[in-house]
C-alpha positions as CSV (number, residue, x, y, z in Angstrom):
1,X,1.0,-29.2,14.7
2,X,-1.0,-31.7,13.3
3,X,-5.5,-31.3,13.7
4,X,-5.0,-27.6,14.3
5,X,-7.1,-25.1,12.7
6,X,-4.5,-22.3,11.3
7,X,-7.5,-20.3,10.0
8,X,-6.0,-16.7,9.6
9,X,-9.4,-15.4,9.1
10,X,-10.7,-16.3,12.5
11,X,-7.7,-15.6,14.1
12,X,-7.0,-11.9,13.3
13,X,-7.6,-9.2,15.0
14,X,-10.3,-7.6,14.0
15,X,-10.8,-4.1,13.2
16,X,-13.8,-3.4,11.9
17,X,-17.1,-5.0,14.0
18,X,-20.5,-4.5,12.3
19,X,-22.8,-5.7,15.2
20,X,-26.0,-8.3,15.1
21,X,-28.4,-4.9,15.5
22,X,-26.9,-2.9,12.3
23,X,-27.8,-2.6,9.3
24,X,-25.6,-0.9,6.7
25,X,-26.8,0.5,3.4
26,X,-23.9,1.8,1.5
27,X,-20.4,0.5,0.0
28,X,-17.5,-0.1,3.1
29,X,-13.7,0.1,1.7
30,X,-11.3,-0.8,5.1
31,X,-8.1,-1.6,6.0
32,X,-7.2,-4.5,7.8
33,X,-9.6,-7.0,9.3
34,X,-13.3,-6.9,9.4
35,X,-16.1,-9.1,11.0
36,X,-20.0,-8.9,9.8
37,X,-22.4,-9.8,12.2
38,X,-25.6,-7.7,11.3
39,X,-26.6,-7.0,7.7
40,X,-24.8,-4.6,5.1
41,X,-26.7,-3.8,1.4
42,X,-23.7,-2.7,-0.2
43,X,-20.1,-3.5,-1.8
44,X,-17.0,-4.5,0.5
45,X,-14.1,-3.5,-0.8
46,X,-11.5,-5.2,2.5
47,X,-8.3,-5.0,2.1
48,X,-7.3,-7.6,4.7
49,X,-9.5,-10.3,5.5
50,X,-13.5,-10.2,6.3
51,X,-15.2,-13.0,8.7
52,X,-19.3,-13.0,7.6
53,X,-21.0,-14.3,10.8
54,X,-23.5,-17.1,10.9
55,X,-26.6,-14.4,11.4
56,X,-25.5,-11.9,9.2
57,X,-26.6,-11.2,5.8
58,X,-24.9,-9.6,2.9
59,X,-26.0,-8.8,-0.5
60,X,-23.3,-7.2,-3.0
61,X,-20.1,-7.8,-3.8
62,X,-17.1,-8.8,-1.7
63,X,-13.8,-8.1,-2.8
64,X,-10.6,-8.8,0.0
65,X,-7.7,-11.5,0.8
66,X,-10.1,-14.1,2.5
67,X,-13.3,-14.4,3.3
68,X,-14.8,-16.5,5.8
69,X,-18.4,-17.3,5.6
70,X,-20.7,-18.3,8.0
71,X,-23.6,-16.8,7.3
72,X,-25.8,-15.3,3.8
73,X,-24.1,-13.7,0.9
74,X,-26.1,-12.9,-2.1
75,X,-23.7,-11.6,-4.7
76,X,-20.5,-12.0,-6.1
77,X,-16.7,-12.6,-4.1
78,X,-13.5,-12.1,-5.6
79,X,-10.5,-13.2,-3.3
80,X,-7.0,-12.9,-3.5
81,X,-6.5,-15.6,-0.9
82,X,-9.0,-17.9,0.4
83,X,-12.8,-18.7,0.5
84,X,-14.2,-21.1,3.2
85,X,-17.7,-21.8,3.9
86,X,-19.2,-23.0,7.5
87,X,-22.0,-25.8,7.0
88,X,-23.9,-22.7,7.7
89,X,-22.9,-20.2,4.6
90,X,-25.5,-19.9,1.9
91,X,-23.8,-18.4,-1.2
92,X,-25.6,-16.6,-3.7
93,X,-23.4,-15.3,-6.7
94,X,-20.1,-16.0,-8.4
95,X,-16.6,-16.7,-7.0
96,X,-12.9,-15.9,-7.8
97,X,-10.0,-17.1,-5.5
98,X,-7.0,-19.0,-5.1
99,X,-7.9,-21.0,-2.9
100,X,-11.9,-22.7,-1.7
101,X,-12.7,-24.8,1.3
102,X,-16.4,-26.0,1.9
103,X,-17.2,-27.4,4.3
104,X,-20.7,-30.1,4.6
105,X,-23.9,-28.4,4.7
106,X,-22.6,-24.8,2.8
107,X,-25.0,-24.1,0.1
108,X,-23.5,-22.2,-2.7
109,X,-25.6,-21.4,-6.3
110,X,-23.0,-20.0,-8.4
111,X,-19.8,-20.2,-10.9
112,X,-16.4,-20.9,-9.6
113,X,-13.0,-19.6,-11.1
114,X,-9.2,-20.3,-9.5
115,X,-6.9,-18.0,-10.4
116,X,-3.0,-18.8,-9.6
117,X,-1.3,-17.1,-6.9
118,X,0.9,-13.6,-7.6
């Protein structure tokens, strides 16, 4: 009840995984939850949640329901829900989010726009 982390991104079933030794060049469009531990050069359009692992590097824009970032993103984020920056995260780009959480130690260089729930 109290003190439990109810972050639905990290506890969700993952439908798509980009592994640590994978480099994806091009845009990714997916339904469901996506976890990225490798490198992606391109835009991510996810109709679901996305988890960016600690070793991951994404160079491109992200459109998703919720985003949990532990790695590095060089691009803009539009999240219809929550954006959470873990202490190991590095984000260089503008964000448009409904909810924004940043752990101590996270780096965010950009502008933030908060949107109201639809």
